[in-house]
C-alpha positions in Angstrom: 99.2 -59.2 59.6 102.1 -60.4 57.5 105.5 -59.5 58.9 108.0 -58.3 56.3 111.2 -60.4 56.2 114.3 -58.8 57.7 116.9 -58.1 55.1 120.1 -59.9 55.9 123.0 -57.8 57.1 126.5 -58.4 55.7 130.0 -57.2 56.4 131.1 -54.5 53.9 134.2 -56.4 52.7 132.1 -59.5 52.1 129.4 -57.4 50.4 132.0 -55.9 48.0 133.3 -59.4 47.2 129.7 -60.8 46.6 128.8 -57.9 44.3 131.9 -58.6 42.2 133.5 -55.2 43.1 136.6 -56.8 44.6 138.6 -60.0 43.8 138.6 -61.2 47.4 137.7 -60.1 50.9 141.3 -59.0 51.5 141.2 -56.9 48.3 137.9 -55.4 49.4 139.4 -54.6 52.8 142.3 -52.9 51.2 140.0 -50.8 49.0 137.9 -49.8 52.0 140.9 -48.8 54.1 142.2 -46.7 51.2 139.0 -44.7 51.1 138.0 -46.0 47.7 134.6 -47.4 48.7 131.6 -45.1 49.1 128.4 -45.8 51.0 125.8 -43.0 51.2 128.4 -40.4 50.2 130.8 -41.5 52.9 134.3 -43.1 52.4 135.5 -43.2 56.0 134.4 -46.8 56.4 135.4 -50.0 58.2 135.7 -53.4 56.5 133.8 -55.0 59.4 130.8 -52.6 59.4 127.5 -54.3 58.6 125.1 -53.2 55.9 121.9 -54.5 54.3 122.6 -57.0 51.6 121.0 -54.7 49.0 122.9 -51.5 50.1 124.2 -49.4 47.4 128.0 -49.5 47.4 130.3 -47.7 45.0 134.0 -48.2 44.3 136.0 -45.3 43.0 137.7 -45.9 39.7 141.5 -46.0 39.8 144.6 -48.0 38.8 144.4 -51.6 39.7 147.7 -51.9 41.5 149.8 -49.3 43.4 152.9 -49.9 41.3 153.6 -50.9 37.7 155.2 -54.1 38.9 151.7 -55.3 40.0 150.7 -55.9 36.4 153.9 -57.9 35.8 153.4 -60.2 38.8 149.7 -60.6 38.0 150.6 -61.8 34.6 153.3 -64.1 36.0 150.9 -65.7 38.4 148.5 -66.4 35.6 151.2 -67.8 33.3 152.6 -70.0 36.1 149.1 -71.3 37.0 149.4 -69.9 40.6 145.8 -69.4 41.7 146.5 -67.9 45.1 149.4 -66.6 47.2 148.3 -67.9 50.6 150.9 -68.0 53.4 153.9 -65.9 54.3 155.8 -64.1 51.5 158.9 -61.8 51.2 158.8 -59.1 48.6 162.4 -58.0 47.9 162.7 -54.6 46.2 159.1 -53.7 47.2 159.4 -50.0 46.2 155.8 -48.6 45.9 154.4 -52.0 46.7 153.0 -53.3 43.3 154.1 -56.9 44.0 153.1 -56.7 47.7 149.7 -55.4 46.6 149.1 -58.4 44.3 150.3 -60.9 46.9 147.9 -59.5 49.5 145.0 -59.3 47.0 145.5 -62.9 46.1 145.3 -64.2 49.7 148.7 -63.8 51.4 148.5 -64.0 55.2 151.6 -61.8 55.6 154.1 -60.1 53.3 157.5 -58.7 54.4 157.9 -55.7 52.1 161.6 -55.0 52.0 163.4 -52.2 50.2 166.7 -50.3 50.6 164.7 -47.1 50.1 162.5 -45.3 52.6 158.9 -44.1 52.5 158.2 -45.4 49.0 155.5 -47.9 49.9 152.0 -46.8 48.9 149.7 -46.1 51.9 147.2 -48.6 50.6 149.8 -51.3 51.2 151.5 -49.7 54.2 148.2 -49.5 56.1 147.3 -53.2 55.5 148.0 -55.0 58.8 149.3 -58.0 56.9 152.2 -56.0 55.4 155.4 -55.9 57.5 157.3 -52.9 56.2 161.1 -53.2 56.2 162.6 -50.0 54.9 166.3 -49.0 54.5 167.3 -52.7 54.5 169.7 -54.5 52.1 168.5 -58.0 51.3 172.2 -59.1 51.6 171.9 -58.6 55.3 168.8 -60.9 55.7 168.7 -62.8 59.0 166.2 -64.7 61.2 166.0 -61.7 63.4 164.5 -59.8 60.4 162.4 -62.6 58.9 161.8 -65.1 61.7 159.2 -67.3 59.9 159.7 -69.8 57.1 158.4 -68.3 53.8 156.0 -69.8 51.4 157.1 -67.5 48.6 159.6 -64.8 47.6 159.3 -62.2 44.9 162.4 -60.3 43.7 162.4 -57.1 41.7 165.9 -55.9 42.2 168.0 -53.1 40.6 171.7 -52.5 40.6 172.5 -55.9 42.0 172.6 -59.3 40.4 170.1 -61.9 41.6 173.0 -64.4 41.6 174.2 -62.7 44.8 170.8 -63.0 46.5 169.3 -66.4 45.5 171.9 -68.4 47.4 170.9 -66.5 50.6 167.3 -67.6 50.5 167.1 -71.4 51.1 167.4 -71.2 55.0 164.3 -69.0 55.0 162.1 -71.1 52.7 159.6 -73.8 53.2 160.2 -77.0 51.3 157.5 -76.1 48.7 158.3 -72.4 48.6 157.9 -70.5 45.3 160.5 -67.9 44.2 159.4 -65.5 41.4 162.2 -63.3 40.0 161.8 -60.3 37.6 164.9 -60.8 35.5 166.7 -57.6 34.5 169.5 -58.3 32.0 171.2 -55.0 32.6 171.9 -55.9 36.2 172.8 -59.5 35.5 175.4 -59.0 32.7 179.0 -58.3 33.4 180.5 -54.8 32.9 182.0 -55.7 29.5 178.7 -57.2 28.3 176.6 -54.1 28.3 177.2 -51.5 25.7 176.6 -47.7 26.0 173.2 -48.1 24.5 172.2 -50.6 27.2 170.7 -54.0 26.8 
């Protein structure tokens, strides 16, 4: 009697990545936690659950990033030749979490998602245990008590404040090879007399 070979069992997040349904295991985990992955009609799943390697897995269609800023940062990473965002990052002006989402999906170990607003961060990002949510906080008050670790990178998407006031505050928080990516907004960088009624 010939014994049939046992089919290998694989973690769901790994299976999604291997099937090309997610860019990385961390991206797969985020999709699963957001309820966007369906197995046998169920979406209340865990990234670490084991399935047969030939199990049918479906990913619900939807927007790629939780905020429009995600597309901008994705393009910037490609243009700058940054293949991954491993390490610890600070996302200033996180808002709904578009930048944070991209950083996590590209391998960040931790992202401090900071914003002066409250409750804007999308649940997909908020529920990722690698995201440290810092709401109702002005970046001008940054301290080691708030961000105790040296950062491998910072993203800035700021409104109603010039980046010239913020950039000088960052060096004490950065590793020697840290990356700073700034979304430049001329209307908030120009002086009062330099912006007409029609804007920039």
